[in-house]
C-alpha positions in Angstrom: 133.7 81.8 78.3 131.3 79.2 79.7 128.6 81.1 81.6 127.8 77.9 83.6 131.2 78.0 85.2 131.5 79.6 88.7 133.1 83.0 88.4 135.1 82.9 91.7 136.1 80.7 94.5 133.3 82.3 96.5 130.2 81.5 94.3 127.0 83.3 94.8 124.3 81.6 96.9 121.3 80.1 95.2 119.0 82.7 93.7 115.8 81.8 95.6 116.1 84.9 97.8 115.5 88.2 96.0 118.3 89.8 98.0 120.7 87.5 96.2 119.1 88.1 92.8 119.6 91.8 93.0 123.2 93.0 93.8 125.2 96.1 93.4 128.6 96.3 91.7 130.2 96.7 95.1 128.5 93.6 96.5 129.6 91.6 93.4 133.2 92.7 93.9 133.0 91.7 97.6 132.0 88.2 96.4 135.1 88.1 94.2 133.5 89.0 90.9 135.5 91.7 89.1 133.9 94.4 87.0 135.1 92.8 83.8 133.3 89.6 84.5 130.2 91.4 85.5 130.2 93.3 82.2 130.7 90.0 80.4 127.7 88.5 82.2 125.6 91.4 81.1 126.2 91.0 77.4 123.6 89.3 75.2 123.3 85.6 76.3 125.2 86.2 79.5 122.3 85.7 81.8 122.6 88.9 83.8 121.4 92.5 83.2 122.0 95.9 84.6 118.6 97.3 85.7 119.9 100.6 87.3 123.2 102.3 87.4 125.5 100.0 89.5 122.6 97.5 90.2 122.4 94.1 88.5 119.8 91.5 88.2 121.3 88.0 88.2 118.9 86.4 85.7 117.5 87.2 82.3 114.0 88.4 81.7 112.0 91.3 83.2 112.4 91.9 86.9 109.6 91.0 89.3 107.9 93.7 91.3 109.9 92.6 94.4 113.1 92.8 92.4 112.3 96.3 91.3 111.7 97.4 94.9 115.0 95.9 96.0 116.9 97.3 93.0 115.6 100.8 93.8 116.6 100.4 97.4 120.0 99.1 96.4 120.5 102.0 94.1 119.6 104.6 96.7 121.6 103.0 99.5 124.8 102.4 97.6 124.9 105.0 94.8 126.6 108.3 95.4 128.6 109.5 98.4 127.0 111.2 101.3 127.6 115.0 101.6 130.1 115.5 104.5 128.3 117.1 107.4 129.6 120.3 109.1 131.9 120.0 112.0 133.9 117.1 110.6 131.6 114.4 112.1 131.3 111.1 110.2 128.0 110.8 108.3 125.4 108.4 109.6 124.8 105.2 107.7 122.6 105.9 104.7 119.0 105.0 105.0 116.4 104.5 102.3 112.8 103.3 102.2 110.1 102.9 99.6 107.5 105.7 99.5 104.8 107.1 97.3 102.5 104.9 95.3 104.8 101.9 95.6 104.6 102.0 99.4 100.8 102.3 99.2 100.7 99.3 97.0 102.8 97.4 99.6 100.3 98.4 102.3 97.5 96.9 100.2 95.7 100.1 99.0 93.2 99.1 96.4 93.2 102.7 94.9 97.0 102.4 94.2 98.2 100.9 91.0 99.9 97.4 91.3 103.6 97.6 91.6 104.3 96.2 88.1 102.1 98.9 86.6 104.2 101.7 88.1 106.8 103.4 85.9 108.7 104.6 88.9 109.5 103.3 92.3 110.0 106.2 94.7 112.6 105.9 97.4 112.8 108.3 100.4 116.3 109.3 101.4 117.9 111.8 103.8 119.1 115.2 102.7 122.8 114.3 102.6 122.6 111.8 99.7 124.0 112.9 96.4 121.5 111.0 94.3 119.6 111.6 91.1 116.6 109.7 89.7 117.6 106.9 87.3 115.5 104.5 85.3 112.6 103.4 87.4 114.1 104.6 90.6 112.8 108.0 91.8 114.4 109.9 94.6 112.5 111.8 97.3 114.4 113.7 100.0 113.3 114.3 103.5 114.9 116.7 106.0 114.3 114.2 108.7 113.6 110.5 107.8 110.7 108.8 109.6 110.9 105.4 111.1 110.3 102.9 108.3 107.7 100.2 108.5 108.6 96.7 107.5 106.2 95.4 104.9 106.8 92.0 103.4 110.5 92.4 104.2 110.7 95.8 102.5 111.3 99.1 104.5 108.4 101.5 103.7 107.7 105.0 104.7 104.8 105.4 107.2 101.4 105.6 105.5 100.9 109.3 106.1 104.3 110.2 104.6 103.9 107.8 101.7 100.5 109.3 100.9 101.9 112.9 101.0 104.7 111.8 98.6 102.1 110.1 96.3 99.4 112.7 96.0 102.0 115.5 95.6 102.5 114.2 92.1 98.9 113.4 91.2 96.6 115.8 89.3 93.5 113.6 89.2 91.3 114.7 92.1 89.3 111.5 92.1 92.4 109.4 92.6 93.6 111.7 95.3 90.3 111.5 97.1 90.1 107.7 96.8 93.6 107.3 98.2 93.1 109.6 101.2 89.6 108.2 102.0 90.9 104.6 101.9 93.7 105.5 104.3 91.3 106.6 106.9 88.4 104.3 106.2 90.5 101.2 106.3 92.4 102.2 109.5 95.8 102.8 107.9 96.2 106.1 109.7 94.2 108.8 111.4 92.7 111.7 109.5 94.3 114.3 111.7 97.7 112.8 111.4 97.3 112.6 107.6 96.2 116.2 107.4 99.2 117.3 109.5 101.5 115.4 107.1 99.9 117.0 104.1 100.4 120.4 105.8 104.1 119.7 106.4 104.4 118.9 102.7 102.6 122.2 101.8 100.0 120.3 99.9 96.8 121.6 101.6 96.4 124.4 99.1 96.7 122.3 96.0 93.3 121.9 94.4 93.2 118.0 94.2 94.2 117.8 97.9 92.2 120.7 99.2 89.0 119.3 97.5 89.5 116.0 99.3 90.4 117.2 102.8 86.8 118.0 103.9 85.7 114.5 102.8 88.7 113.0 104.5 88.0 114.7 107.9 84.3 113.8 107.7 85.1 110.2 107.0 87.6 110.1 109.9 85.1 111.7 112.2 82.3 109.3 111.3 84.6 106.3 111.8 85.8 107.6 115.2 82.2 108.1 116.4 81.3 104.5 115.3 84.2 103.2 117.3 83.2 105.3 120.4 79.6 103.9 120.2 81.0 100.3 120.0 83.4 100.9 122.9 80.7 102.1 125.2 78.4 99.2 124.4 81.0 96.5 124.2 82.4 97.3 127.7 79.1 97.8 129.5 79.5 101.5 130.2 76.4 103.6 131.1 74.7 105.0 128.0 75.6 108.7 127.7 74.0 111.6 125.9 75.6 111.6 122.5 77.1 114.6 120.6 75.8 117.5 122.7 76.5 121.1 123.4 77.0 122.3 127.0 76.2 125.7 128.3 75.5 127.5 131.6 71.8 128.5 132.2 71.5 131.9 130.6 75.2 132.1 130.1 77.9 131.3 127.5 78.4 128.1 125.7 80.9 125.7 127.2 81.5 123.8 123.9 80.5 120.6 122.3 81.4 117.1 123.6 81.0 113.7 122.0 79.5 112.0 125.1 78.1 113.4 128.4 77.0 111.5 131.5 74.9 114.2 133.3 74.5 112.2 136.5 78.3 111.9 136.9 79.3 115.3 135.4 81.7 113.5 133.1 82.1 114.4 129.4 84.2 112.8 126.7 85.7 114.3 123.6 87.4 112.6 120.7 90.5 114.7 120.3 91.1 114.5 116.6 92.2 118.0 115.9 94.7 118.5 113.1 96.8 121.4 114.4 99.4 123.2 112.3 102.8 121.6 112.6 104.2 124.7 114.4 101.4 124.6 117.1 102.9 123.7 120.5 101.7 121.9 122.5 99.4 120.0 120.0 96.6 119.4 122.6 96.5 123.0 124.0 92.9 123.6 122.8 91.7 120.5 124.6 93.7 121.3 127.7 92.2 124.7 127.9 88.6 123.4 127.5 89.3 120.7 130.2 90.6 123.2 132.7 87.5 125.4 132.1 85.1 122.5 132.6 86.9 121.3 135.7 86.4 124.6 137.4 82.7 123.9 137.0 83.1 120.4 138.5 82.8 118.6 135.1 85.5 116.0 134.2 86.5 116.0 130.5 88.0 112.7 129.3 90.3 112.9 126.3 89.8 110.1 123.8 92.5 109.9 121.1 91.3 108.2 117.8 94.3 105.9 117.9 93.4 104.5 121.3 89.8 104.0 120.1 91.1 102.0 117.2 94.0 100.0 118.8 93.1 99.8 122.6 89.3 100.4 123.1 89.5 98.4 126.4 92.1 100.8 127.8 89.9 103.8 126.8 86.9 102.2 128.4 88.8 101.7 131.6 89.7 105.4 131.6 86.1 106.4 131.2 85.0 103.9 133.9 87.6 105.3 136.3 86.3 108.9 135.7 82.7 107.8 136.3 83.6 106.0 139.5 85.6 109.0 140.8 82.6 111.3 140.1 80.6 109.4 142.8 83.1 110.6 145.5 83.0 114.3 144.8 80.6 117.2 145.0 78.1 117.4 142.1 79.2 119.6 139.2 77.5 122.9 138.2 74.1 122.6 136.6 74.4 122.9 132.8 72.0 123.0 129.9 72.5 120.2 127.4 71.5 120.8 123.8 71.8 118.6 120.7 74.8 119.5 118.6 
């Protein structure tokens, strides 16, 4: 057999696109290439190779990092039937996305090993897939799949989920700390959202993770405060009193706020709490505090970290509107302001 001869009347497209260099047995059959010819191509000197069960690389030599990613996705998407759901309904189309350290490498984490250094590429799939790990393809199951993020043409789990899947298998506390800190420091995700994801994965009590959480929250808090300072000054808002405690004269404490404009009776709080997943609604503590302050004539503005990061102008407009509205109402109750 001459391996330079086309194998079918429907020859494969050129191999410049990785999606056409990595194909499953089913995809090859759909292109008119029977299993016997695929097996022949995978013999020594044939030019092809099987890199995972049912997944073929259409050139000799080791796969590139991109090819390994697509091979793992092909394996997860096409290998094994879905478990039939109850009620006789047809199963949804299978979905798979890269997660764990491989996803973090795609997102550009410097603390994650490069893709080619990873022994395993983890793929996140739904609970109805009958799949087992094979070769360099690891399988991680989720009761509910998140919305994947497209990174260089590859579907990847959101950063918080990818981090939870990654650190769950790491024993080195220093590596865990570097990964979690980089996620927050470089703006990949918010500290509170990451802690919630770690809580859902039941990782908060594991020593390497527990040791890093305080550092993680402190880093997130410092970053949020820096963004708040920059927002106030960049958008020409009046300078507030920063990071103070409010209390009634001779009475109970009203709580701490991140910024307070005493002449307007307007306070601002960065709402970066990390509630337990079962807590409903997630902003109940903030809402209770706001209602209490409003009874005293003090407006409390909620400032989500994500808005500070992604839309500081919108947050500044919210604060400006609160300050303007304060000029049209009765002054608030007199409160004592103390450093926090």
